[in-house]
C-alpha positions in Angstrom: 0.0 0.0 0.0 3.0 2.3 -0.1 2.1 3.1 -3.7 -1.4 4.3 -2.7 0.1 6.4 0.1 2.4 8.1 -2.4 -0.2 8.6 -5.0 -2.7 9.9 -2.5 -0.5 12.8 -1.4 -1.5 16.2 -2.5 -0.5 17.0 -6.2 1.2 13.6 -6.8 -1.3 12.4 -9.3 -1.5 15.9 -10.9 2.3 15.9 -11.4 2.2 12.5 -13.1 -0.7 13.6 -15.2 1.1 16.8 -16.4 4.2 14.8 -17.2 2.4 12.3 -19.5 3.7 14.2 -22.6 6.9 16.0 -23.2 9.3 16.9 -20.4 8.4 20.1 -18.4 10.7 22.5 -16.7 10.2 23.1 -13.0 8.4 26.4 -13.7 6.2 25.0 -16.4 5.3 22.0 -14.1 4.6 24.4 -11.2 2.3 26.5 -13.4 0.5 23.4 -14.8 0.0 21.9 -11.4 -1.1 25.3 -9.9 1.0 24.6 -6.8 3.8 26.3 -4.9 7.5 25.5 -5.3 8.0 24.0 -1.9 5.3 21.4 -2.3 6.4 20.7 -5.9 10.0 20.1 -4.8 8.8 17.7 -2.1 6.6 15.7 -4.4 9.2 15.6 -7.1 11.8 14.3 -4.7 9.3 11.6 -3.5 8.3 10.6 -7.1 12.0 10.5 -8.1 12.9 8.3 -5.1 10.0 6.0 -6.1 11.4 5.8 -9.6 8.4 7.3 -11.4 9.9 10.7 -12.4 13.4 11.7 -13.5 15.1 15.0 -14.3 16.6 15.3 -17.8 18.1 18.1 -19.9 14.6 19.3 -20.9 13.1 19.2 -17.4 11.1 16.5 -15.6 9.6 13.5 -17.3 8.1 10.1 -16.4 10.5 7.1 -16.2 9.5 3.9 -17.9 8.0 2.8 -14.6 6.1 6.1 -14.5 4.7 5.5 -17.9 3.6 1.9 -16.9 1.8 3.5 -14.0 0.0 5.8 -16.5 -1.1 2.8 -18.5 -2.3 1.1 -15.3 -4.4 4.2 -14.4 -6.1 4.5 -17.8 -9.2 2.6 -16.6 -9.5 5.0 -13.7 -9.2 7.9 -16.2 -11.9 6.4 -18.4 -14.2 5.9 -15.4 -13.6 9.4 -14.1 -14.4 11.0 -17.5 -17.7 9.2 -17.6 -18.5 10.0 -14.0 -17.8 13.7 -14.6 -20.1 13.7 -17.6 -22.9 12.2 -15.5 -22.4 14.9 -12.8 -23.3 17.8 -15.1 
């Protein structure tokens, strides 16, 4: 359940979501996640330690393991999209 603890922390899933495409610089990721630099630094350190995110020349990106997590979460994304439509 360590994974669920990590993913349940504030902004963790948002960071992973924003990194699903091209690498983002710290500032671009901060803007995309609408969070402060201290929290973003903390979450990035945790996600890097977990092997889900890495820092490269262009900024931050998902690792291979982070991309696998994205694939594993696709059914949840699909469900959430349908759920959101039903709420309106």
